[in-house]
C-alpha positions in Angstrom: 133.7 -143.7 93.5 133.5 -141.0 90.8 133.5 -137.3 91.7 130.9 -135.2 89.7 133.5 -132.6 88.9 135.4 -135.3 86.9 132.5 -136.0 84.6 130.8 -134.1 81.7 127.1 -133.9 81.7 127.0 -136.2 78.7 129.3 -138.8 80.4 127.2 -138.6 83.6 123.9 -139.2 81.7 125.5 -142.1 79.8 126.7 -143.8 83.0 123.4 -143.4 84.7 121.5 -144.8 81.7 123.9 -147.8 81.6 123.4 -148.2 85.4 127.3 -147.8 85.9 126.1 -145.2 88.4 123.2 -145.9 90.8 123.7 -143.8 93.9 125.0 -140.4 94.7 126.7 -139.2 97.8 128.2 -136.2 99.8 131.9 -136.3 100.2 131.9 -134.0 103.2 128.9 -135.5 105.1 129.8 -139.2 104.1 126.1 -139.8 103.1 124.8 -141.7 100.0 121.4 -142.0 98.6 119.2 -142.4 95.5 119.9 -140.2 92.5 116.4 -138.8 92.6 116.5 -137.7 96.3 115.6 -134.0 96.8 118.3 -133.6 99.5 121.0 -134.9 97.1 119.9 -132.7 94.3 120.5 -129.6 96.5 124.2 -130.4 97.2 127.0 -128.5 95.6 128.7 -130.2 92.6 132.0 -130.1 94.2 130.7 -132.2 97.2 128.9 -134.8 95.0 130.2 -138.3 94.4 128.7 -141.2 92.6 128.8 -145.0 93.4 128.1 -148.0 91.3 126.2 -149.8 94.0 125.3 -149.6 97.6 128.2 -152.0 98.7 130.7 -149.6 97.2 129.3 -146.7 99.2 129.3 -148.8 102.5 132.9 -149.9 101.8 133.9 -146.3 101.7 132.3 -145.6 105.0 129.3 -143.7 103.7 126.0 -144.0 105.6 122.4 -144.2 103.9 120.4 -141.0 103.6 117.7 -140.7 106.2 115.4 -138.9 103.7 115.3 -141.3 100.6 116.5 -144.5 102.2 114.7 -144.6 105.5 114.8 -148.4 106.0 118.6 -148.7 105.2 119.2 -145.7 107.4 117.3 -147.2 110.4 119.3 -150.4 110.0 122.6 -148.3 109.9 121.5 -146.4 112.9 120.7 -149.6 114.9 124.1 -151.1 113.8 122.7 -153.9 111.7 124.6 -152.9 108.6 
């Protein structure tokens, strides 16, 4: 997990380009989703966190976003995850 406030804009772009960062999340709500999600883009920088992969987010007890990851969210809600 990497907090947005710990990264410069250049470092963030570089890590996304190299696919070192593939998912974003909200620290307070414990939700993760795709980087292009409109819900995620609206969150405050101090609440934003990044994950290398989906497994890392799940290991840290984050749930899938119901907006950009509908199928994963449905599985999570049904307890399949």
